[in-house]
N, C-alpha and C positions, 0 to 999 in steps of 0.2 A: 234749458230751453235755448233753441238757437233760433236767428234769425238773417232768412233772404230777401233778397242778397247780400243785408248788410254787411254781413259777418258772420257766413255760414260755416267757419270750422270753428268758431269756439260756442263753448254753452255756456252761457250766462244764468249762472245760478243762481245768483242777488237779485239779478231782472226778475227773477219768475218770482222771488220772496216777495215783492213789492209789485209783481201783478203789472210790470210793464208793456203796456203795449206795442204794438208792430208799429203804428205810428208815430209815437215818439222817439223808438230808432230810429227810424224813416227821417224824423228830423233834426234829428240831434248830429244823423252821420253826414246828412244833404247841409247842414250849414257849418259844419266843422269841414269837408270837402272844397266846401266854396270858397270859406274865408282861406286855409291855408294854399289855393290854388290864385285868390288873387292877393297872397304875400308873394307869388313869384311872378308876376307883373311886372315889368317894368313903368317907364313913366307916359309909354308911349303907347300901353296897352297889352301892350305882348308879353305870351308866357316866354320866361329866361330862367334859366338856372344857374346860381354863382357859388363858388366855393366857400363863401362865406353862407349865403345861406343855406346848403346843404352843409356846414361844418355844425352853426347851429344847432340844426335841426337832431343830425347824430348825439348832440350832445344833451338835447331834453329829450331823444329817447332812452339814452342812458341814463338819465339824473331820474326819470319817470320808473322807469325799470328795479332801479336802486330804494326810489320809495316805497315803491310796492313791498320789496325785498324786506326791509326796515319796517314798514311797518306789520310783518308778518311775523318777524323774530320780538317787537315790542310787545304784540298779543298772546303771543306763548312765552312771552318772559314774565308776562301780568296772571296767566295763566298760573302757570306753574307757584308763583308768590301767592294767590291767592286757596291754594293746593295747600303751602306749607305755612298758611298763617303769617307771609311777610308784606301786610295789609298796606305801609304807609309806602309801598314802594308802587301801589296801586293806581291811582290815580295821576303820579305821573306818566307810568305807563302807558296809559290806555288815551290818554289826552296827545301825548306823542303818538302814537301810531296813529289817530285818527287825521291830528296835522298831516303826517307823514302823508299819509293817502291823498290828504286834499292837495299837497304840493306837488303828490305824482301827478293829476289832473293836471295842475296847471301849469306843469311841463310841456305838455302833447296839448294845449289850446291854443289856439291861432285868431281868438279875438283880441281888441283893440286893448284889454285889460292886461294883455299877457307880452306883449311887444318888446315891453326892455328884460333883454335878456341878464344886464346885471342885475337889474334892480327886483328879478323873478328868484335870484341865484340867493337874493338878501332879503326878499322880503319877509314884512314884519307878521307878525302872532294876527293881531288886530285887521291887518290886509287881509291874510289869506279869508278869515270869519267872515270876511263881507264880501269878500271877489269871489270865492266858489259857490256858495248857496245863490247868489246872483246869477252867476254863469248857467248853475242847474234851474231854477227857478225862471228864467228868460229862454233856455231852448232845451230845456228838454220835460221839467215838469216840476210844477210850482208849489204842487205839494211836497213830493222831495226836497225840494231845495229849504223852507218850511223844515223840515224835519231834521234835516243836518244842519241847517244853523242851529235850530234848538237843543240840539245834540251835543257841537262842538262848544258853546255859550257854555255850556251846564260842564263839559269836560272840563273845561278851562276855567272854571270858578271852583272848581272841586281842587284844582292843582293849587292854583295860588292862594284857598283857601289854609295848605297843607304849607304854601311856600311860604306865608307872611302872619297868618293869625295864629293856626295849628291848636284847633280847639282840646280841650280838656278833653272831652269824650269819646273823641275817636273820630272814623267815619260811620256819621250816624244811618246817612241815605243807604239804600243797598245800590250795592257796586253794579254799576251799566251793562257788564261784559258781553254778553249775547247780544245787546242793543250794539253796542260798539262793534262787534266782529260785524257784522251785515250791514253797517253804514261804511266801514273801509269796504268790505268785499263789493259795496255797489261802486265807491268811487273807484273800485281798480276798474271795476267792469265798465267803467268809464272813463279810464286813462285807457284802454283798451283799444276802446271802441273808436275813442279820437284818433290812437296812435296807429290804428288801424288805416284812417281814412288818409292822413300823412302818408303812409306806405303805399296807398292806392295812389294818389298824386301821381308820385315818383313814378309807379309800377304803369298808369294808363297815359301819362303826358312826356316823360324823360326819357326813359327808357325803354321804352315799347318797341325801339326795333334794332337793329344788331349797330348801323350807322349811327343812333343816336348814341349804343354803347361805349363804341369807340373813341366818337367824339370825347363823350365823357370821361373816360380814363385819364386824358391829357388834360383836361379842364378843370370842371368844376368837382370831380370828386378828389382832385386835390386836395386834401383839407388844408383852413387856414390856422396855425400852429398857435398863434395868439389867442385867437377863441377854444380851441378844442383841447387846451392844456387848463383851461379850468374847472375842465372833470377833474385833474389829478393832482396840480398843483395846489396845494393848502396854505393858507398863511393864518398867523396870530401876533397879537400884538403882547411885548413882552411890560414889563413892570417898569420899563424907561420910554416907553410906546413904540422900540423898533418892532420890523413886522422880520417875524421869522418864517419862511418859507419851507415847505419841506414836498417830497414826489411819494405820493401812494403807489406802489411797484405792481400792488393791486388791479387798480383803478387804470394806471397807464397798459398794463398787458393786457385789459380787457380793450382797452379805446386802442388799442395797437391794433388785438384781432380783427376791429374793424372796421375802422382805417383799412388793411389787405385785404379782406377775405368779403366785406360785406359792403361797404363803402356807401351806403347811404342811411338814411331812417329807417328801421322798422319798426312793425307794432313789438310791445312790451312782450306779449309772447313770444313773438321771434327772435327779439334781441336776446333774452334770455338760453344760457346754453347750460349744459348739466357741470359742467366745470364752473361758470361763474357762479352757478347757485351752489356749489359743494364748497365753493372757496369762501363763500360771501358768510354762508353760515357756520362752515367751519370755521371761520378766526375767532366766534365763540363760544367753542368745545374745551373744557376744561382735561389735557390729556393730562393733568398730574395727580387726577381725585381720585383717585380706587375703589368709590365706593358707587359704582354702576346708577344701584337702582336708586338712590338718593338726592345727587345731583341734579341741574337745570341741564339737558339735550336740548342742543339749538336744532339737531339733525332731523326732531321730530314736528306733523306738522307741518309741513310746508304748505299744504294744500288749504288753508284754512279759510285765505282770503281770492284766492289767486292759483292756475293750474300751476306751480311753480313745477320744472322740471327737474 
């Protein structure tokens, strides 16, 4: 189903499954557009774009894109494990697929609860399970917000059951694979809708004529290195408490491409390129295993929850 004029170029398959109405899409689109517009105003109420705002939202759109791809990989891994009776992994995979989808939405939601970038990148599971359903209840659909919270809590409880107590009878409840796919798909489509509104603000207000574009190239389109490196510099602490940092070359390459070619945040669908998605899923391919028919193939079913190119 397509919604005009909110996002004519995108087919919202999961919105159709949940019988989402046009007025709900309009309400959510309008508030995302206006909320982001308000983030781009200075103390006097004038619209202004800065390098730090632009860089942060490039980061957000890129991270949201990766969350959708990660959820897809996790769901396909869960399906493979179900088929191969490797069921112990399934509660973990389904929970983290749903969590990744929810985090993707938070990255591109311009609401008060998502203003703190550093806090957003390290957000706790409990906060995700509270904030995401609230955003959906308040700005999209109350019933769907409740449904998403119920499933997220159920999946978390299933994961924790086998993380801490591990019942001897194994998995006794039905595995909610299909429902998890549908919720992840719904969250992915909300992420696309929200990120599209961010792109529209840029195209309607900041790069809508040649003069503005010429100015932008020498000002706010120059990325803030301290912010953007959060997308490709990773760190962990070793046993002594020292922090070890490393640069992910694939993340760096993709961000460098956006910095050179695009220069402002675009929707998730427009952020994805064929090279990006091929490399992301290809990183999990086993090139050494000869038995092609039996092994997990990460290059299958990319479109499970989103039209990944």
